[in-house]
N, C-alpha and C positions, 0 to 999 in steps of 0.2 A: 616584600615578597622578593624571593631571589629570582633571577633572570631565568635558569632553566625551569624551575617551578611554573613561572608565568607563561613560558613558551610551551610547555606541556599541557598547562590548562586551557591556553588559547587554542591549540592544535586539538585538544580534546574536545572542547565545545563546538567547534565548527565541525568536527568529524561526526559528533553524536547528533547534530542538527542535520546532517546530510543523511545519516543512516536513519533518524526518525523519519524524515520526509519520504525516504526511499521505502520503508516499511509501510507508511500511511497510504501511500500510492498505490502499493501491492494489495493492501486490503480494499481500497476503494475499487480498484480494477477487478478483483474476484468477486466482489459483492454485486458489481455491474454485470459480470458476465453470467453469474448464477441468476440475476433478476431477468437478464434477456433470455436465458434458457427456459425459465420458468414461463415467461411470457409466451415464448414461442410454442412451447408444449401446450398451453393453454389455448391458443389460436388453432392449433392443429386439428383439422377435423378427424374424427373417429372413423375408422374404416368400416365399410358396411359389414355387416355379419352374415 
């Protein structure tokens, strides 16, 4: 493998790993926020009518 190709592959793999982890963290965060909002909505007492 030539040096520039290996360098591009090496940097690309690290960048893909960092991007993948960032997207995964965003998905987990949004799921937790959605779950917390649903739990808070379920625990909120209904106003008297």
